[in-house]
N, C-alpha and C positions, 0 to 999 in steps of 0.2 A: 313774456310770463305777464308783464305788466298792462302790455298794448292788449292782452285780451281781456285781461280784469275790464279795463277801461271802454272796451267795447262791449262786452255785459252791460253794466253799467248803464252806457248809451242804451242801450236797447230796454233797460225798463224804468230809465229815469232821464231822457233826453234833454229836459229843460231843468232838471238840477244845476244851480249855479258850484256844486261840488265837482259835478261829473266834467263838464267844461274845464274848470281848472286842473283838475288832474291831466287830462287831456294836453292842455297850454304846459304845463311841466314838465309834459314825456317831451313835447314838439320841442321845448327849450333844451332839456337835457341832451338833446339830437340836433342841436344849434340850427333849429330850424324857428328862430325868433319872430320872424314876421305871421310867420302862423301860430306862434303862441301869443304873441300880440291881439291877432284878430280874436282869437278865442277870448282873451280875458275883456276887451274891449265888448263884445257880446256880454259877458256877465255883469260889464257894469254899467251896459244902457240898463238893464234891466234891475239891476243892483247897484245904486253908484256908491255906495259904502261899504261894499264888502271889501273889509280889511285882506282878507286870504289874496284874492284879486288885485289889489292895489297895490302889495306887497311885492306880488311876483311881478307885477307889471314893472314898478321900480328898478326889482334887482334885472330885469331882463334890459332893460334901458339904462343901466349902470354897464352891463358887459357889449352894448352898443355904442355907447362912449356918449349918450344923450343925457347929459348930468341934469341939466334945467326939466328936462320931460323929467328925469327921473326922481327928482328934488320934487318937484309938482305930486307926483303920484305919492312918493313916501312921507312928505309932510302932511297930504289928508289921512292918512292911515297915521300917522301918528299924531297928530291931534284927537282921534277917535281910540287911541291906543297907546297910548306914551311908554306905558314898561314892558313894551315887548321887546327883549333883546334882538331879533332879526330886524324889526324895524329900527333900531337904534344903529345895529350895527352897519347895515344900509345906506343910512345917511353919513355915517361916518365915513363910508366909501365914497358916495357920490360927492361929498364935500372935500375929501383927500383928493380926489383925482382931479377936482373941479380949481383946487390948489388953495383951497380956503382950509387951513390945517388947524388953525385954532377953533374952526366953526366943527369941525370933526372932532376933534379932542373933547367937545364939549360932548357928543351922543355917548363917543367911546368910556369918559369918565362917570358918564350917568349910566351905561350900561355894566360897568364894572360892579355897582352897589346891586344889582339883580339878578349879574350871571350866576352860575351853578357854581363854579370854578375860574375865580378872580383871576388866582394866576397862571392858569391856562390860556384865559383872553388877555392879560395882559403882554403875553409873550408872543400870540400868535396873531391878536390882532392889533394893539394898541403899540407895539412896537412898530412895526413897519412905519405908522406916522410918526412917531416919536424920534425914528432914523431921519426922516424927509424934512425935520427944521429944528436948527440946529439952537433956537432956542428950548424950542421941548427938549432938545437933548441934554440940557442943561439941568432943566428941573426935574425931567423924569428919567433920565438916562441910567441913573443908579437903581431904581426901582426898577426898571426892567431887566437889567443886570443878574438883580437878585431874584427877580421872577424865576431867569433860565437856569438859575443855581437851584432853584430849588427843584425846577420841574426835572432838570438832568441827575439829582440826585435821584427820582425815581424810576429816571429814564435813562441812563447812560451810556447808551447805545444808537440814541435815535439819531439817526445822520441829521437829520433837516436841523433838530433842536440844535445841535452841535453848533452848526451853520451859521444858524441865524444868532447862536450866543457869539461865535468868531465877529458876526458881521457888527453887531452892537458895541462890541469892542472896539471895534478899528474906528467906527466912526464916532466913539467918543475920545478916540486915540490912545488906545491903553493897543499898543502893536503886540509889544511882546506877552500881554496877556492873549490876545486874540489866537497866536500863535498855538498854546496847548490843545483848544479844541479841534484846531486844525491837524495836528499832530495824532489826536486821542481818533479822527476820522480816518484817516490814513490804516490805522492798525484795525481799524473794524471789518 
């Protein structure tokens, strides 16, 4: 369905950047990253400051493990739109994958102030970075645990959340407490 819609858009507006970006997004969901990058480069040649194209280019480059190139694209869009949670998320991921966990946290903490649901953001995004850095575990560990507990109150049968909660408890050295969510998972 999406492909037919994009084909119709291409016939009506073949040079419209949004059409090529939609094509690139579709290609990247099909893991045709080189094709997607080519389409995004076509957009960026004509519109070098297109935030959407830069964000998608950076995202694809993160998926490909090309973190320096990803950071280059993402930093350009960050300069133009520093309050975009998606840009902040990808800058955090690119830095984290590159091993710069403190830099990653800088972007994630800023994103926490602007995302719609900071509790979920803590659990789903920031928690991964915190688990990878012992110093961050000391500073942010309890906050992540508290966020997990809060979300679990609303979603007590969420297996992924229960597992994440057990993980952070284990990383923080709370092994007996970590067993509770694991036992709960077995009973679901």
